[in-house]
C-alpha positions, -999 to +999 in steps of 0.1 A: -289+391+695-289+400+732-257+410+749-261+380+773-263+356+743-231+368+727-206+352+751-225+319+749-222+320+711-185+328+713-180+299+736-199+276+712-178+287+683-146+283+703-157+248+713-163+239+676-129+253+666-112+234+694-129+200+687-106+191+657-075+199+677-088+178+706-096+149+682-062+151+666-045+152+700-066+122+711-057+103+680-020+110+685-023+099+721-039+066+710-012+060+684+016+068+708+001+044+733-002+018+706+034+022+696+044+020+733+024-013+736+042-026+705+076-018+719+066-035+752+055-066+732+089-065+714+107-065+747+085-092+763+089-116+733+127-111+732+131-117+769+108-147+770+129-179+775+161-160+769+182-185+787+159-215+783+181-230+756+219-233+760+244-215+738+247-236+706+275-242+681+273-209+662+271-189+695+302-208+707+319-193+676+308-158+688+321-165+722+355-175+708+358-146+683+349-120+709+375-131+735+413-124+738+435-111+765+438-077+747+423-059+717+454-067+696+452-104+705+415-103+696+422-087+662+451-111+655+428-141+662+399-128+641+421-121+610+439-154+614+408-175+610+394-184+576+359-187+589+332-162+579+336-143+612+368-127+598+346-106+575+323-094+603+346-075+628+320-049+638+298-073+657+326-092+674+342-059+685+309-047+699+303-080+716+338-079+732+331-045+745+297-055+757+311-085+776+335-062+794+304-043+808+276-069+810+296-101+817+296-136+802+264-151+815+239-164+789+215-135+794+243-110+793+257-124+761+224-124+744+215-090+758+233-072+730+210-089+704+179-081+725+188-044+726+195-043+688+163-062+681+141-038+701+158-008+687+152-021+652+114-022+660+115+014+671+134+026+640+110+007+617+081+024+635+096+058+626+103+047+590+068+034+586+055+068+597+073+084+568+058+059+543+022+060+553+016+080+585+016+071+622-009+042+619+013+027+591+043+030+614+025+013+643+015-017+620+050-020+606+065-020+641+040-046+652+049-069+623+086-067+632+080-070+670+059-102+665+081-116+637+093-151+648+123-146+626+132-113+643+125-127+678+147-157+672+177-138+661+172-112+688+179-140+712+212-153+697+248-143+703+252-138+665+253-107+643+219-108+627+200-085+651+227-060+647+224-064+609+186-057+611+192-026+632+218-012+608+195-019+578+166-003+596+186+029+603+198+030+567+163+026+554+150+053+578+177+077+567+172+073+529+134+074+533+137+106+553+160+121+526+136+113+498+105+124+517+120+156+531+150+166+509+152+201+524+157+187+559+179+157+552+212+168+565+211+148+597+196+118+579+224+119+554+250+119+581+232+089+597+234+071+563+271+078+560+279+065+595+256+035+594+264+025+558+301+029+562+304+011+595+277-014+584+301-028+558+322-041+587+292-062+597+299-085+567+291-092+531+253-094+537+253-059+551+272-048+520+247-064+497+218-047+516+235-013+513+241-019+476+205-028+470+193+003+488+218+025+470+206+011+436+170+017+445+178+052+458+194+062+424+165+047+404+140+068+424+159+101+426+177+100+393+201+127+404+237+116+402+252+144+422+228+142+451+231+105+451+269+106+452+266+130+482+247+103+500+268+072+490+303+085+482+312+089+519+297+054+526+321+039+500+351+058+515+343+045+550+338+010+538+368+010+514+393-007+539+370-036+544+363-039+507+401-040+500+404-067+527+377-087+511+394-085+477+427-095+491+411-125+509+399-138+476+435-143+465+446-156+499+440-194+498+429-209+530+453-235+545+442-271+540+426-275+574+410-241+577+374-236+587+352-229+557+318-215+551+292-242+552+287-254+516+252-258+501+235-289+512+202-287+492+193-275+457+192-237+455+154-236+450+150-253+483+172-228+500+152-200+484+119-215+496+133-218+531+145-182+530+110-170+518+089-187+544+116-183+571+114-145+567+076-143+564+066-169+590+098-177+609+123-205+603+103-227+628+070-223+609+076-253+587+093-286+594+122-286+619+152-271+600+174-301+606+149-324+589+154-304+556+189-318+553+172-351+541+157-334+511+123-318+502+103-348+515+101-331+549+081-302+533+053-324+519+033-326+551+036-288+555+024-279+520-011-268+531+003-246+558+029-232+535+002-226+508-019-207+534+011-186+544+019-179+507-017-169+501-017-144+530+016-130+518+003-128+482-029-110+493-008-084+512+015-079+483-013-076+457-033-052+479-002-031+487+007-029+450-028-019+441-030+006+470+001+025+460-021+044+436-041+057+465-011+075+480+002+109+468+032+113+445+056+119+474+047+088+493+045+068+460+082+074+456+089+059+490+068+029+482+088+025+449+121+028+468+111+000+492+099-023+464+130-018+444+152-023+475+135-056+481+137-067+445+173-058+440+182-073+474+166-107+465+183-108+431+217-099+447+215-126+474+203-152+449+232-144+426+257-144+455+243-178+467+245-193+432+281-181+425+295-189+460+278-222+465+272-215+502+242-228+522+219-198+519+197-195+550+170-171+562+194-155+587+216-144+558+186-125+543+176-107+575+179-072+559+152-083+534+126-085+562+126-048+567+112-036+533+086-064+537+073-052+570+073-016+557+053-024+526+028-049+540+007-024+560-002-006+528-028-034+524-046-017+553-035+019+555-038+027+518-068+005+509-105+012+513-136-008+520-135-045+512-099-044+501-089-029+535-108-056+553-091-083+532-058-067+539-065-067+576-073-104+575-042-112+556-020-093+581-038-111+609-030-145+592+007-135+590+007-127+627-010-160+635+016-178+615+044-161+634+027-170+666+027-207+656+063-204+647+071-188+681+052-216+699+074-241+681+106-222+689+098-217+726+081-250+734+088-278+709+122-297+714+123-306+677+129-270+669+154-263+696+192-259+691+222-279+703+221-284+740+257-279+752+244-275+787+231-311+787+262-324+769+285-309+795+264-324+823+266-358+806+304-356+803+308-346+839+291-378+849+305-401+823+341-391+820+361-406+849+398-400+857+409-427+832+388-412+804+401-386+779+373-365+763+380-356+726+357-334+706+358-345+670+331-321+658+318-293+680+329-265+703+352-275+732+350-239+744+312-243+750+317-275+770+342-257+792+317-227+795+292-252+810+317-268+833+331-297+814+366-283+810+396-303+797+381-317+765+407-321+738+400-302+706+402-329+679+383-310+652+415-307+631+426-343+635+412-354+602+402-389+591+433-403+575+455-404+607+428-402+633+439-433+653+475-421+655+465-385+665+441-398+691+468-420+705+492-391+708+467-367+722+452-388+750+485-398+765+482-425+792+444-425+794+429-460+788+394-448+777+386-422+751+351-406+749+346-390+715+321-362+712+303-353+680+280-323+678+258-326+646+275-359+637+263-358+601+291-333+594+316-360+604+300-389+585+266-403+574+272-433+598+297-419+625+297-451+646+306-473+617+332-449+604+349-446+639+349-484+644+366-488+610+391-460+614+401-469+649+400-507+647+437-513+649+443-494+682+409-488+699+379-510+705+343-497+709+331-497+745+296-481+743+278-451+730+251-426+740+232-397+724+215-365+733+197-342+708+223-330+683+251-350+701+266-384+699+291-398+724+313-428+714+335-445+740+366-465+729+392-484+749+428-490+740+435-524+726+462-539+749+456-515+779+477-485+787+494-462+763+522-478+744+511-513+749+506-533+718+524-509+695 
């Protein structure tokens, strides 16, 4: 070989050696760009129509439970209530602090959930990378970013986006500890902090931690190492666990708020939870129509069957594909599958024993193992199986797109419109009219500019006429407000006419979505006449 040819040969060899590095760098750049695009999608979906709908009943509860002139007044109010919020102090403390910085506007109030929802997508992307590599992480992040369920609860002033973020951080920490036991110190400390503080996010966060802890022990089978992970979590959570135990023997006063009791058979709740997580709560019939029984589901059976088929294909291919991954990654897959299975059993048992109205939002932590396992149908499959898995994942994304279209654009799927109710009251309630809320949130009416409504939610039915008479003073007319009137009575108008017949006469009614307004006039004129 000539001397002049040697440099060219060296350059060619160097070029060949550098090609794999350039290819790997290019692939990494593409994957990072894809992850960035997924996060941008997550932000865009969670900001879309953020203030299009007014705050609704449950968000009014969050507004009330995160207020108070001081932190001590806030704590006293939260512990005094017998509503479920008393067991979720973490979210309401964070919301109170958030309000002090961001303000009380609709976008500001919902901003905390937006931040938690987007952060959960990023954490799931990192956790997915541990399970099946960078491509798997991008797909898992995409499934959560586009999840109609996750988008919905990332736009509510409620604890569920925070719960998803806490569960995602816990999953990432434990997966990291199993995948890289020699470098798990930081992950273990994250698990301690998130698991311990997460207990203060409520019973469903505790159930999620318990399911993950059980799966962790089943996979590692090392008691001492397991106790090093979960012992500090238990110590941090112990004050709340004691508080929960004491609450069980502290009977609520007769007129206390209570957790909403089950309104359908448990199997119907379970079905709603299943498709609500996979396709979004607005995928099937409007949730309010389900209160009338299973008949509302019949027209949706083909769509629900298609959703179930896509989910079953993903599950079957993911289960089959687990054999294609190495032993280390197989342990992570087993950990996720066990976490999901134990979590489902724990929530079903809790729902059966407590009798509460189990809804998809209560099961939000179960969504995370699902989105981490589903991409195995593509990333760990080959050939025709991988193509079938890609089609099934695409079908799930389409279903969530349909659900989001309902959520953003169909009034039948939208929540209580307190903004419209307050506008109606401002026009309908004159100086001689007392506004009394028999079921609903007077605080939300005041938030939207209809201040002065009397809170009659604790008046009861037995002495309603007498309590109304005393509450409205010299006002001649009474405008009664019922948000979700079915909680008051199956036929509210007839019930009110019968209950108030001796002292008040009906004088008209009106309705808005989720609201009824019933006007009554004193019999005999001003207060005190005819008594």
